[in-house]
Phi, psi and omega in degrees: 000130179291143179276151174284125186266134185236136170250127181257123180261118184119148181229030182260201185301310184288329176298319179295321177297315181297312182295317178299323180293316176302312187291327183272326192235335186257081191283350174271001181242155179220124176279118187251348181200153172231160180227141167216154176299334179252120186297319179301319179294318179298316181294318179296319180293317179299318179294317179299319186266358180072037180256134190288333186231147179227139182227153169240014180223115182297318181298319178295318178300314183294328182274330185261328186274124181275067180258155177265329184232138169252119182257108188268110178240041183263168173306150189307321186290348179264349186303313187299304185296319182291323177299315179300316179298316182295316180297316181290340176272004177082030181249142168290154186233127165253135184224129180291153179294154345288165186302314182190196185265334186218162177294326178297316176300318180299314179303316183292322179293315178298316181295318182297317179292320179296315182296332181261008177066033182241153180279141170247113188245122185266119188277087174249098190288339180295339175283354181236348183303120187305319181295316180288328177293325176296319176300314181300317181297319179294317179297317180294337177285351179099011186298328180252009180076211179281124181286132177241346179205141173233146174226144174216136177225145172223122186216138173201190188268000176138161184289174184276331189235154184298325187298336178301328185275354183252108192295338177290337178262325185265335183090354181165194180256228185296332179295317178291322185286314188235335177299335177300328178296313182299313182299314180297319181292320177302312181297320180296315179297329183260029173059048176062028174287139176273142179291154180266336181201157179218143175228123182247138176232103188249149181227154167245116186264298182208348184293152176282080182213152176268012181233185181283145174241004173211136183213147169233126184235129180246126179241146176245129178242158171235118183232118180054041178080002181249145176276134175236124180263133181233135183234123176248133177237125183225138186211140169257010187241012178273124177273163173094013176104179186283139172229130176216112184215159180229156174223137179233125182242126176230170182284355177234011180172181182209152178220137174238137180213138181237123185297332186251004182237114173075173180262350185234165172261174179243120189231137169240125182224131176288320186264342183085178182207191193289313192198133177260301178192167181303132177073003177288152179272233182294155179253013171273162183071207180279128176222172183228077184293130179277154179259139173039062187305316181297317180294317182297331182266358170097003184296312180298320180295320179299312183290324175300318179297316181295319177297319178297323178296320179295318182289324189255343182082009180286161180282130179296148175300316177239106182249191181299322179297322178296315179297322178295319179298319178296316181298322179298318179295320179301311182294323177296323178294320175300316180298317179300316180294320182292321185261354177067038181213163175284137179249121178284145181245150357286148186249315188270131171276173180300330183268347184292144180270124178294167177286120183275331185222117184279346182284000000 
């Protein structure tokens, strides 16, 4: 089966995340080209990431590179023009948040992709983050009852590149950069409901920017005749590293989850829900539901690797010889326990009989 070919535009922090994600997890896709305004930077980045082609001209990339998807990881002010070019060149488009700078640009981008029969895909990762998706599934099962309030915060000490601080290039400050995550997640949690009202309280604390570097945004939703209050807090002025967390409040429970802390969320439920984690007991009261347990333990990655070995003929990371080596240690450990002594390895020859009973 032919792989879907992707060209990634941009050579910064988010571009590296996208390319690494394709290479590690999206085995039906292949990154075939990268773009930067500076050719030397594009070539160095392509070499670093193992990508075969590098460009400093978007038009040349679109005409020469046989890609199916253009993944736009460029500064915000470039999204609109590049999206139009990609759509008109017959490419599907993935675009990093925020979509663009204005509603007029958004209308034009959507129209261009629609007119050319191509998908326009908005990269909002909180709608896919396994830990938060597990919370959403539990909440949708009724574990916390009727939701009346949601909170989301994302805070750190500031962006990676200078253009984020210049509103003519970024479209705004921290609200444009990170508040978009909160809004998208609120709508996602509330089944794509649009908010009825918004109140923003923005501050400029200390960054060299003409925009806000700390914001609190309050949104009001109406879901099934009920009011739901949502609060987003976003900051470029928090020291001590990245924070990204959510809170869900219902009339029968509450849930707290932190994207960067631990493998589980913290849940209180009066009625309980389907499953918290392996070997956990009841799911009423306080529990700690794990997210994507199979993924967290490596099963999908393992099976993806094995399928790739079958398709490509490469040697598996863990093959029969590896399994045999582990088994030898297991039997030697049984022997050690049975005889009360240290067993030097390797111990068993091909003809030697392993220990059948360790007792």
